[in-house]
C-alpha positions as CSV (number, residue, x, y, z in Angstrom):
1,M,-87.0,-109.7,65.7
2,A,-86.4,-111.9,63.2
3,G,-83.2,-112.8,64.4
4,N,-83.8,-113.5,67.5
5,A,-87.3,-115.5,66.6
6,R,-86.6,-118.3,68.5
7,T,-86.0,-116.2,71.9
8,P,-89.9,-115.4,72.6
9,R,-90.7,-118.7,72.5
10,K,-88.0,-120.4,74.7
11,A,-88.8,-117.3,77.2
12,V,-92.6,-118.6,76.6
13,Q,-91.9,-122.3,77.1
14,F,-89.1,-122.2,79.9
15,G,-89.6,-119.1,81.6
16,S,-92.1,-117.8,84.5
17,G,-93.9,-114.7,85.3
18,D,-94.4,-111.9,82.5
19,L,-92.6,-111.3,79.5
20,H,-91.0,-107.8,79.1
21,V,-89.5,-106.5,75.8
22,D,-87.9,-103.6,75.2
23,L,-88.3,-102.4,72.2
24,T,-86.3,-99.0,72.5
25,D,-83.5,-99.8,69.6
26,V,-86.0,-101.2,67.3
27,T,-86.4,-99.3,64.4
28,F,-88.8,-100.8,61.9
29,I,-90.9,-104.0,62.7
30,D,-93.4,-105.2,60.0
31,V,-97.1,-107.0,60.7
32,A,-95.0,-110.4,60.4
33,G,-93.5,-109.3,63.8
34,I,-96.0,-107.9,65.2
35,R,-98.1,-110.7,64.6
36,M,-95.6,-113.1,66.4
37,M,-95.8,-110.7,69.4
38,T,-99.4,-111.4,69.4
39,T,-99.7,-115.0,69.1
40,V,-96.6,-114.8,71.9
41,A,-98.9,-112.7,74.2
42,K,-102.0,-115.1,73.8
43,T,-100.0,-118.2,74.7
44,L,-98.8,-116.6,77.9
45,S,-102.0,-115.6,78.6
46,R,-103.2,-118.9,78.9
47,D,-101.0,-119.3,82.0
48,G,-102.0,-115.7,83.4
49,R,-99.2,-114.1,82.1
50,R,-98.4,-111.3,80.2
51,L,-96.2,-110.0,77.2
52,L,-95.2,-106.2,78.5
53,L,-94.3,-103.8,75.5
54,H,-92.0,-101.5,76.4
55,A,-91.1,-98.0,74.2
56,T,-93.3,-99.5,71.2
57,L,-93.0,-97.2,68.2
58,P,-95.9,-95.1,67.2
59,G,-96.3,-96.7,63.4
60,A,-96.1,-100.2,65.3
61,R,-99.2,-99.2,68.0
62,K,-101.0,-97.8,64.7
63,V,-100.5,-101.1,62.6
64,I,-101.6,-102.8,66.4
65,H,-104.7,-100.9,66.7
66,L,-105.7,-100.9,62.8
67,M,-105.5,-104.9,63.3
68,G,-107.2,-105.3,66.4
69,W,-104.9,-106.5,68.1
70,E,-104.8,-104.0,71.2
71,S,-107.0,-106.4,72.6
72,A,-105.3,-109.5,71.8
73,P,-105.1,-111.5,75.3
74,G,-101.5,-111.4,77.5
75,L,-100.4,-108.4,75.8
76,M,-99.8,-104.6,77.1
77,H,-98.0,-101.8,76.0
78,C,-96.1,-99.6,78.5
79,I,-96.4,-96.5,77.0
80,G,-93.4,-94.2,77.9
81,A,-91.7,-96.7,79.7
82,T,-88.4,-98.4,79.0
83,L,-86.9,-101.1,80.6
């Protein structure tokens, strides 16, 4: 995610509809990366859009839960689903 931090911003700004992120090949994501995703989700929710996370790592789901971010507006986990 760090190498492509601008990509979600462009999708939010210029895209339409929900934004799907396939995390299948992600082996590690830190709190800053998760925070960026919740911020993107919140921004999308202002336009009635959502950020759908596919194949989220169990560790990332745990951090999201511990931080209380699972209720972030516009953030949805598609557990068990990949693109």
